[in-house]
C-alpha positions in Angstrom: 27.7 104.4 26.9 29.2 107.9 25.5 31.1 109.8 27.2 32.3 113.3 27.2 36.3 114.2 26.1 38.8 116.4 24.7 40.1 115.1 20.9 42.7 115.5 19.7 42.9 115.6 15.3 44.8 116.3 12.1 42.4 119.0 10.3 40.9 122.1 10.5 37.4 119.8 11.5 36.5 116.5 12.4 34.0 116.6 9.6 37.7 116.5 7.2 39.8 114.2 9.8 41.5 111.3 9.2 42.4 110.3 12.8 41.3 110.8 16.4 44.2 111.3 18.5 44.6 111.6 22.9 47.2 113.9 22.8 47.4 117.8 21.2 50.6 116.6 19.8 49.0 114.0 17.9 51.0 111.3 18.8 48.9 109.2 20.4 45.9 107.1 18.7 43.1 107.3 20.3 41.3 103.5 20.3 39.1 102.5 18.5 35.4 103.2 18.4 32.8 106.1 17.7 33.4 109.7 18.1 30.3 112.3 18.2 30.5 116.5 17.9 26.8 116.1 18.2 26.0 117.0 14.6 28.2 113.4 13.0 28.8 110.1 13.8 32.0 108.3 13.2 33.7 105.5 13.3 37.8 105.3 13.7 39.4 101.5 13.2 43.0 100.9 13.5 44.1 105.0 14.0 41.8 105.7 10.6 38.6 107.5 10.6 35.2 106.0 8.9 32.8 107.8 7.0 30.6 110.4 8.8 27.3 109.5 9.4 24.6 112.9 10.1 23.3 112.1 14.2 19.9 111.9 14.0 17.6 113.3 17.7 14.3 111.1 17.7 11.2 112.9 19.2 10.4 111.8 23.0 7.1 109.8 22.7 4.9 111.3 26.0 3.6 109.0 28.3 -0.2 108.4 28.5 -1.4 109.5 32.0 -5.3 107.9 33.5 -8.6 110.1 32.9 -9.0 112.3 36.0 -12.3 111.2 37.6 -15.2 113.2 37.6 -16.7 113.8 41.3 -20.3 112.5 41.9 -22.6 115.1 42.0 -24.0 114.6 45.9 -21.5 112.5 46.9 -18.5 115.2 48.6 -15.4 115.6 46.1 -12.6 113.4 46.9 -9.3 115.1 47.0 -7.6 113.2 44.4 -4.3 111.6 45.1 -2.2 114.4 44.0 -0.6 111.8 40.8 3.1 112.0 40.3 4.5 113.1 37.1 6.6 111.0 34.8 9.9 111.2 35.2 11.2 112.6 31.4 13.3 108.9 30.3 16.3 110.2 27.5 15.3 110.0 24.2 16.6 107.7 22.3 19.1 107.8 19.3 18.1 105.3 16.6 20.1 103.2 16.4 23.3 103.3 13.3 24.0 101.2 10.4 27.6 100.5 10.9 30.5 101.9 8.3 30.8 98.8 6.3 34.9 97.8 6.3 36.5 97.8 3.9 37.4 94.6 2.1 41.1 94.3 2.0 42.9 94.9 -1.3 45.4 92.1 -2.3 48.8 94.1 -3.1 49.4 94.9 -6.7 52.2 91.9 -8.3 55.6 93.9 -7.8 57.2 93.4 -11.8 60.5 91.9 -12.1 62.6 92.3 -14.6 62.9 89.5 -17.7 65.7 87.3 -17.0 67.9 88.0 -20.0 68.9 84.5 -21.9 71.9 83.5 -21.7 74.6 84.5 -23.9 76.6 82.0 -25.6 79.9 83.0 -26.7 80.8 81.7 -30.7 83.2 79.5 -30.3 86.0 80.5 -32.7 86.1 78.9 -36.0 90.0 76.3 -36.2 91.4 78.1 -40.0 92.5 75.4 -41.8 95.8 74.0 -41.4 97.3 72.5 -44.4 97.9 69.1 -44.4 101.9 68.5 -43.5 103.2 65.9 -46.0 104.9 62.4 -45.1 108.4 62.9 -44.8 109.9 61.6 -47.8 113.0 58.9 -47.0 116.1 60.0 -49.2 116.8 57.8 -52.0 119.4 56.1 -51.4 122.8 57.8 -53.0 124.4 54.5 -54.9 128.3 53.8 -54.1 130.7 54.7 -56.7 131.5 52.3 -59.2 135.0 51.8 -58.7 136.5 50.5 -62.1 140.1 49.2 -61.5 142.3 47.4 -63.1 144.7 45.3 -63.2 148.3 46.3 -64.9 152.0 44.4 -64.7 154.4 46.7 -63.4 157.9 46.7 -61.6 157.4 47.1 -57.8 160.0 48.1 -54.9 160.7 50.0 -52.4 163.2 52.3 -53.5 163.3 54.2 -57.3 163.2 51.6 -60.8 164.0 48.9 -58.4 161.6 44.9 -58.0 160.4 43.1 -60.4 157.6 42.7 -62.7 153.9 41.5 -61.3 150.0 41.8 -62.3 149.2 45.2 -59.5 145.5 46.8 -59.4 145.1 50.6 -59.9 141.9 53.1 -61.2 142.6 53.6 -64.5 144.4 51.7 -67.2 147.7 52.9 -66.8 150.3 53.9 -64.4 150.5 57.7 -65.5 146.4 58.5 -65.3 145.8 56.9 -62.0 145.0 57.7 -58.5 145.0 54.9 -56.5 147.0 51.7 -55.9 144.2 48.4 -54.7 145.7 45.2 -52.4 143.5 43.5 -55.0 141.2 42.7 -57.5 138.5 43.6 -55.5 140.3 47.4 -55.5 138.6 48.0 -51.4 140.9 48.1 -50.1 144.7 50.6 -51.1 147.8 48.7 -51.5 151.2 49.0 -49.2 153.8 51.6 -49.9 156.3 51.5 -52.8 158.1 52.5 -55.6 155.7 51.4 -58.7 157.1 51.6 -62.7 156.4 51.0 -65.9 158.4 51.9 -68.8 160.6 54.4 -67.9 158.2 56.0 -65.5 158.0 56.2 -62.4 155.9 56.4 -59.2 155.6 56.5 -55.4 152.5 55.6 -54.1 152.5 56.2 -49.7 149.7 53.6 -49.3 147.1 56.8 -50.1 148.2 58.4 -52.7 151.1 59.0 -55.1 152.9 61.8 -54.6 156.2 61.7 -56.5 157.1 60.4 -60.0 160.4 60.0 -62.5 162.4 58.5 -65.2 164.6 55.8 -64.7 
């Protein structure tokens, strides 16, 4: 059953209000239900006032009363018993169809930023490398060919001494020779001594000729 109470709303008129509150500071939202200012009626659901509907008051229908009996002319007029007037009935408000509850609207999808494709760094191209030539083995140096000459000369331990015999040198004459050898293979030096050919001599110290003269 409807009850009278004081409520507060967030606009200057109930027609344009969006929410009904229980306090003047508009901090406590009134409970769900129907609210009217005798002109329109609005339903509040979860703090939101629905669309306004007009309040229509039906015309009361009078209750029919029984006709008053007419007394017979001969018989004394009976005194009718007082008939109580019917109590006025409260007007029955016409049923108001509930405002349609709006269907929930699915939230729009939040656009997502496109994920950039992974950037692949280009692989460095190696610079061409000239082939390294294979090491070339040095050509063997041929051993010097020793010219070995057999000459008949005199050899002694002092100047112009000794007897003649065959000795070996690197030249065809004693005066041109630079090395005296101990054998015909010419692979080792002769021992020290004085060599004489004709009237000339030369001293060999075992590794080189150092002095020369005449006999």
